[in-house]
C-alpha positions as CSV (number, residue, x, y, z in Angstrom):
1,M,-9.9,-10.7,-0.3
2,I,-9.4,-14.2,-2.5
3,R,-6.3,-14.9,-0.6
4,I,-7.9,-15.1,2.6
5,I,-10.8,-17.3,1.2
6,L,-8.0,-19.7,-0.1
7,L,-6.1,-19.6,3.4
8,L,-9.2,-20.1,5.3
9,I,-10.4,-23.4,3.5
10,L,-6.8,-25.0,3.1
11,A,-7.0,-24.2,7.1
12,A,-10.2,-26.1,7.3
13,L,-9.6,-28.9,5.2
14,L,-6.5,-29.9,6.6
15,P,-7.4,-31.0,10.7
16,Q,-10.2,-32.7,9.1
17,S,-7.9,-34.9,7.1
18,A,-5.2,-35.9,9.9
19,N,-6.7,-39.9,9.7
20,S,-6.8,-40.1,6.1
21,Q,-4.8,-42.3,2.7
22,I,-3.9,-39.6,0.6
23,A,-4.4,-40.3,-3.5
24,G,-3.6,-37.8,-6.3
25,N,-6.0,-37.3,-9.8
26,G,-6.0,-36.2,-13.1
27,S,-8.9,-35.2,-15.5
28,I,-9.9,-33.6,-18.6
29,Q,-13.0,-31.5,-18.9
30,L,-14.9,-30.0,-21.7
31,V,-16.8,-27.1,-21.4
32,H,-18.8,-24.6,-22.7
33,L,-19.6,-20.9,-22.3
34,R,-23.4,-19.9,-21.6
35,P,-24.6,-16.9,-21.4
36,H,-26.8,-15.9,-18.8
37,T,-27.6,-12.3,-19.7
38,Q,-28.7,-10.6,-23.2
39,S,-25.4,-7.8,-21.8
40,F,-22.6,-10.3,-23.8
41,L,-20.9,-8.7,-26.8
42,F,-19.5,-11.4,-28.0
43,E,-20.8,-14.8,-29.3
44,P,-18.9,-18.2,-27.3
45,K,-18.2,-20.7,-29.6
46,G,-16.5,-23.7,-29.7
47,I,-15.9,-26.2,-26.8
48,G,-13.0,-25.2,-24.1
49,V,-10.6,-28.1,-22.7
50,W,-9.7,-28.1,-19.1
51,L,-6.8,-30.1,-17.5
52,Q,-7.0,-30.8,-13.9
53,A,-4.3,-32.6,-11.5
54,G,-4.9,-32.8,-7.8
55,L,-4.3,-34.1,-4.5
56,E,-6.9,-36.1,-2.3
57,H,-7.0,-36.9,1.5
58,Q,-9.7,-39.4,2.2
59,T,-11.3,-39.8,5.1
60,L,-11.1,-43.9,6.9
61,G,-14.6,-43.7,8.2
62,D,-13.7,-43.9,11.9
63,R,-15.5,-40.8,12.8
64,N,-19.8,-40.6,12.8
65,W,-19.8,-37.4,10.4
66,H,-17.3,-39.8,7.8
67,A,-20.1,-42.3,8.0
68,C,-22.8,-39.4,7.1
69,Y,-21.1,-37.8,4.3
70,G,-20.2,-40.9,2.7
71,L,-16.4,-40.9,3.5
72,P,-16.1,-37.5,2.1
73,R,-12.2,-36.5,1.0
74,F,-10.6,-33.3,1.0
75,G,-8.6,-32.0,-2.1
76,I,-6.8,-29.0,-4.2
77,R,-6.9,-29.2,-7.5
78,L,-5.0,-27.0,-10.3
79,N,-6.2,-26.2,-13.9
80,A,-5.1,-25.4,-17.1
81,N,-7.8,-23.7,-19.1
82,Y,-8.4,-23.2,-22.6
83,L,-11.8,-21.5,-22.3
84,G,-12.7,-21.0,-25.8
85,E,-13.6,-18.9,-28.8
86,P,-13.6,-16.2,-29.5
87,Y,-10.0,-16.5,-27.9
88,E,-9.2,-12.4,-28.7
89,Q,-11.8,-12.1,-25.6
90,L,-11.3,-15.0,-23.4
91,G,-7.8,-16.1,-23.9
92,W,-6.5,-19.0,-21.2
93,A,-7.2,-19.5,-17.4
94,A,-5.2,-21.2,-14.2
95,S,-7.0,-21.9,-11.1
96,L,-6.4,-24.0,-8.0
97,V,-9.3,-25.0,-6.2
98,P,-9.8,-26.6,-2.8
99,Y,-12.6,-28.9,-2.6
100,V,-15.1,-31.5,-0.8
101,D,-16.1,-34.7,-2.2
102,F,-19.4,-36.0,-0.5
103,G,-20.3,-40.0,-1.3
104,L,-23.8,-39.6,-2.2
105,K,-24.2,-43.4,-2.8
106,S,-22.1,-46.3,-2.8
107,F,-22.4,-49.8,-4.4
108,K,-20.0,-52.8,-4.2
109,K,-17.3,-51.9,-6.4
110,S,-18.7,-48.1,-7.5
111,A,-20.0,-44.8,-6.1
112,L,-21.9,-41.8,-7.0
113,R,-20.4,-38.4,-5.4
114,F,-21.1,-35.0,-5.6
115,V,-17.8,-32.4,-5.7
116,L,-18.2,-28.8,-4.2
117,G,-15.0,-26.8,-4.7
118,F,-13.7,-22.6,-3.9
119,G,-10.8,-21.3,-5.3
120,A,-9.3,-18.6,-7.4
121,S,-9.0,-18.5,-11.2
122,Y,-6.2,-16.3,-13.4
123,H,-7.2,-14.9,-16.8
124,S,-4.9,-14.2,-18.8
125,K,-7.4,-11.4,-21.2
126,I,-9.4,-9.4,-19.3
127,Y,-12.3,-6.4,-20.2
128,D,-9.9,-3.1,-21.7
129,P,-11.5,-0.3,-23.0
130,I,-9.1,-0.1,-26.0
131,Y,-7.8,-3.5,-26.1
132,N,-10.3,-5.8,-25.4
133,P,-13.9,-3.8,-25.2
134,L,-16.2,-6.7,-26.2
135,Q,-14.8,-8.6,-22.7
136,T,-17.5,-7.6,-20.3
137,T,-17.3,-10.6,-18.4
138,I,-14.4,-9.9,-16.2
139,S,-12.3,-7.4,-15.2
140,L,-9.8,-8.8,-13.2
141,R,-7.0,-10.8,-13.4
142,V,-7.6,-12.5,-10.7
143,N,-10.9,-13.7,-10.2
144,N,-13.1,-16.2,-7.2
145,Q,-14.5,-20.0,-9.0
146,V,-17.0,-22.5,-7.3
147,S,-17.6,-25.5,-8.9
148,F,-19.9,-28.6,-8.8
149,Q,-19.8,-32.0,-9.9
150,I,-21.3,-34.9,-10.0
151,R,-20.0,-37.7,-10.4
152,Y,-20.1,-41.9,-11.1
153,E,-16.7,-43.8,-10.1
154,K,-15.5,-46.9,-10.8
155,H,-13.1,-48.8,-8.4
156,F,-10.9,-51.0,-9.8
157,Q,-9.4,-53.0,-6.3
158,K,-5.6,-50.7,-5.8
159,L,-4.9,-50.1,-9.5
160,G,-7.1,-46.6,-9.2
161,I,-10.4,-45.0,-9.5
162,L,-12.0,-44.0,-12.6
163,Y,-14.6,-41.4,-12.8
164,G,-16.9,-39.7,-14.8
165,G,-19.6,-37.1,-14.8
166,L,-21.4,-33.7,-15.4
167,C,-20.3,-30.3,-13.8
168,M,-20.8,-26.6,-13.7
169,D,-18.6,-24.2,-12.8
170,H,-19.0,-20.3,-11.9
171,I,-16.4,-17.3,-12.5
172,S,-16.7,-14.0,-11.0
173,N,-15.2,-10.9,-9.2
174,G,-18.4,-10.7,-6.7
175,G,-19.2,-7.3,-8.3
176,Y,-16.1,-5.8,-6.8
177,Q,-15.3,-4.5,-10.2
178,L,-16.8,-3.8,-13.4
179,P,-17.5,-5.3,-15.8
180,N,-18.6,-8.3,-14.2
181,L,-21.3,-10.3,-16.0
182,G,-19.0,-13.5,-15.3
183,L,-18.8,-16.6,-17.0
184,N,-20.8,-20.2,-16.4
185,Y,-19.6,-23.1,-17.6
186,L,-21.6,-25.9,-18.4
187,G,-19.4,-29.2,-19.2
188,V,-18.3,-33.2,-18.3
189,N,-15.5,-34.6,-17.5
190,L,-13.0,-37.6,-17.5
191,G,-10.2,-38.6,-14.8
192,W,-8.5,-41.1,-12.8
193,R,-7.4,-41.1,-9.8
194,S,-4.6,-43.4,-8.3
195,G,-5.8,-46.0,-5.5
196,F,-6.1,-45.7,-2.2
197,S,-4.4,-48.8,0.5
198,K,-7.6,-50.2,1.0
199,T,-11.4,-50.2,-0.3
200,L,-13.4,-48.1,1.8
201,V,-17.1,-48.9,2.7
202,A,-19.4,-46.2,4.7
203,S,-20.2,-48.4,7.4
204,E,-24.2,-48.2,8.3
205,A,-23.1,-49.8,11.8
206,I,-22.0,-46.6,13.2
207,K,-24.8,-45.3,15.2
208,L,-25.6,-41.4,15.1
209,Q,-25.4,-39.6,18.1
210,T,-29.0,-39.4,19.7
211,D,-28.1,-36.7,22.5
212,Y,-27.2,-33.1,20.3
213,S,-28.9,-29.5,20.2
214,R,-31.5,-29.2,18.2
215,W,-31.7,-25.6,18.5
216,S,-28.8,-22.8,17.2
217,F,-29.1,-19.0,17.3
218,G,-27.1,-16.8,15.8
219,I,-25.7,-13.0,14.9
220,S,-23.5,-12.2,12.2
221,T,-22.1,-9.2,10.5
222,G,-20.1,-8.9,7.3
223,L,-18.9,-6.0,4.7
224,A,-18.3,-6.4,0.9
225,Y,-17.1,-4.0,-1.4
226,R,-18.7,-3.6,-5.0
227,E,-19.0,-1.1,-8.4
228,F,-22.3,-0.1,-9.7
229,K,-22.6,1.1,-12.9
230,L,-19.7,3.3,-13.6
231,I,-16.8,1.0,-14.8
232,G,-13.7,2.4,-13.1
233,G,-15.7,4.1,-10.6
234,P,-15.4,4.3,-6.6
235,K,-15.9,0.7,-4.6
236,F,-18.9,1.6,-2.3
237,P,-19.2,-0.7,0.6
238,V,-22.0,-3.2,1.5
239,K,-22.4,-3.3,5.3
240,I,-24.2,-6.5,6.6
241,L,-26.0,-7.4,9.6
242,S,-28.2,-11.0,10.7
243,L,-29.6,-12.6,12.6
244,D,-31.0,-16.7,12.3
245,G,-32.6,-19.4,14.0
246,G,-31.4,-23.3,13.3
247,Y,-33.0,-26.3,13.7
248,H,-30.7,-29.3,13.5
249,Y,-33.1,-32.3,12.5
250,H,-29.3,-34.5,12.0
251,P,-26.4,-34.3,14.2
252,Y,-24.7,-32.7,10.9
253,K,-27.6,-30.8,8.8
254,L,-30.2,-28.1,9.8
255,I,-32.3,-26.0,8.3
256,R,-31.8,-22.1,9.2
257,F,-34.3,-19.0,8.8
258,G,-33.7,-15.7,9.5
259,I,-33.6,-11.7,9.0
260,E,-30.7,-9.6,7.4
261,G,-30.2,-6.3,6.7
262,E,-27.8,-4.5,4.3
263,H,-26.8,-0.8,3.9
264,H,-25.5,0.4,0.5
265,R,-23.4,3.3,0.5
266,L,-23.9,3.9,-2.7
267,A,-27.4,4.5,-2.8
268,S,-27.1,7.2,0.4
269,Y,-23.9,8.9,-1.6
270,F,-26.2,8.7,-4.7
271,A,-29.1,10.3,-3.3
272,S,-27.0,13.0,-1.1
273,H,-25.3,14.2,-4.2
274,T,-28.7,14.9,-6.3
275,E,-31.9,16.8,-5.2
276,I,-33.6,13.7,-3.5
277,K,-31.8,14.2,-0.3
278,P,-30.2,17.3,1.4
279,D,-27.7,15.7,2.8
280,I,-25.9,12.0,3.4
281,H,-28.1,11.5,7.0
282,S,-31.0,11.9,6.0
283,S,-30.6,9.8,2.5
284,W,-29.4,6.9,5.0
285,A,-32.5,5.2,4.7
286,L,-32.6,5.0,1.2
287,G,-29.5,2.3,0.8
288,T,-31.0,0.1,3.7
289,R,-32.7,-3.4,2.5
290,L,-34.5,-5.7,4.3
291,Q,-34.4,-9.3,3.5
292,F,-35.7,-12.6,4.7
293,F,-34.3,-15.8,4.3
294,V,-34.2,-20.0,4.4
295,G,-31.1,-21.4,4.0
296,H,-29.6,-25.2,4.7
297,E,-26.3,-26.4,6.4
298,W,-24.2,-29.1,6.5
299,L,-21.3,-29.1,9.2
300,V,-18.5,-31.3,8.0
301,G,-16.3,-31.7,10.8
302,N,-15.6,-27.8,12.0
303,L,-16.3,-26.6,8.6
304,G,-20.2,-25.2,7.7
305,L,-21.3,-25.3,4.1
306,E,-24.4,-23.6,4.0
307,A,-27.4,-23.0,0.6
308,R,-29.1,-19.9,0.9
309,L,-32.9,-18.5,-0.6
310,G,-34.1,-15.1,0.4
311,Y,-36.5,-12.4,-0.5
312,Q,-36.1,-8.8,0.0
313,I,-39.3,-7.5,1.0
314,L,-37.6,-3.4,1.8
315,Q,-35.2,-2.3,-1.4
316,S,-34.5,1.0,-2.5
317,S,-35.4,1.9,-6.7
318,L,-31.7,3.2,-6.5
319,L,-30.4,-0.4,-6.1
320,S,-33.3,-2.0,-7.9
321,N,-32.7,-5.9,-8.7
322,V,-35.0,-9.2,-9.0
323,P,-35.8,-9.5,-5.5
324,L,-35.4,-13.3,-5.2
325,F,-31.6,-14.0,-4.6
326,S,-29.4,-16.8,-3.3
327,R,-26.3,-17.3,-1.2
328,L,-23.3,-19.9,-0.9
329,S,-21.1,-19.4,2.2
330,L,-18.4,-21.7,3.9
331,Q,-17.6,-21.2,7.9
332,Y,-15.0,-22.5,9.6
333,Y,-16.2,-23.3,13.6
334,L,-13.6,-22.3,16.6
335,K,-15.0,-22.9,20.5
336,I,-14.5,-19.7,22.2
337,P,-12.7,-20.9,25.4
338,R,-14.1,-21.5,28.7
339,T,-17.7,-22.0,27.2
340,K,-19.6,-24.6,26.5
341,Q,-21.8,-23.6,24.1
342,L,-20.6,-19.9,22.2
343,W,-18.6,-20.4,19.1
344,I,-17.1,-17.8,16.5
345,A,-17.4,-18.9,12.6
346,P,-15.1,-16.2,10.5
347,G,-15.8,-17.1,6.9
348,F,-17.1,-15.3,3.5
349,A,-20.1,-15.8,0.9
350,L,-21.2,-15.1,-2.5
351,K,-24.4,-13.6,-3.5
352,S,-26.3,-13.9,-7.1
353,H,-29.5,-12.5,-8.0
354,Y,-30.4,-15.0,-10.9
355,A,-27.3,-15.8,-12.5
356,T,-25.4,-12.4,-11.8
357,A,-23.4,-12.3,-8.5
358,E,-24.4,-9.1,-6.4
359,Y,-21.5,-9.1,-4.0
360,M,-18.9,-10.9,-2.4
361,S,-18.4,-10.8,1.3
362,A,-16.2,-11.8,4.6
363,F,-18.5,-11.8,7.6
364,V,-18.0,-13.6,11.3
365,T,-20.6,-15.1,13.2
366,L,-20.7,-15.8,16.6
367,R,-23.5,-18.7,17.2
368,Y,-24.8,-20.3,20.4
369,W,-25.6,-23.5,20.4
370,K,-28.7,-24.0,22.8
371,K,-28.0,-27.3,25.3
372,N,-29.8,-30.2,24.7
């Protein structure tokens, strides 16, 4: 799953930056692990130190969406991470994180920017019932990493760019294997980016297109696997089907709303092997969940980034959870040949209840863009 995610992100980012400048960067990030549940069996202490190096592609502003997102940058960074104390439980990690860097506000010689990254993290110490029983946050060597940063940068002509800001990183396996409480790090970073060949400022003169599709409709199907309660137990599939509509209030920004159904094989399996239901067929309904959602999607070229908030109106007591959930997803839109308004979009999503990941899913969406 994680290899597929990295390939998808890299394939999505590279075509967007064909007309670009390239720069290198390096930074240091000071972080602290924040427990989000009382189920932590160890007390995080001290400060973690993350060393980062990467490459970035700077768009030149020759397309409408370049100006819309403040001349976005597409990059990839490599991290060497000391995770803090206790070292006996946490150890060290190395991560590879592709990211998108959006411009929020540009000034004459400085800028405010927002960075969103999706990648993978390798961990030296994970849960072991004998040698590391207190490490209940991470149980796989390779995990997903989602990164958020807000930065202020100062431009020094061709000498480079000094930047610093606040950051948050979430690391988990998306519920694929237990234990999986996840790691949430808050911190600050300070870095230097090599200079581009010229100083760029998002053009206010580029006029947004006025003739664009105001509505879109989609059907999506997805699949996830997760363990539940029993460490080392079987991994049960979660099948997902959703219908949605989107209102485009901007050529590259839209609000989505829809309904989604999930079927958790775990609940049906459990019910059929107890006295709740006599067989797997009659217990199928116990694994069904229904939920409504509203979300916002940003279209960055062919790349779609969506944040979603939803509420479950139908859920089984066997799958008890906080009914309010959030979901982050990334998908890449491909035009279906010989059609004018149909697109297909493979992608992946991380769904969470409060600060605990429920599952990570792979999905594909068939999207119809209503002709304006």
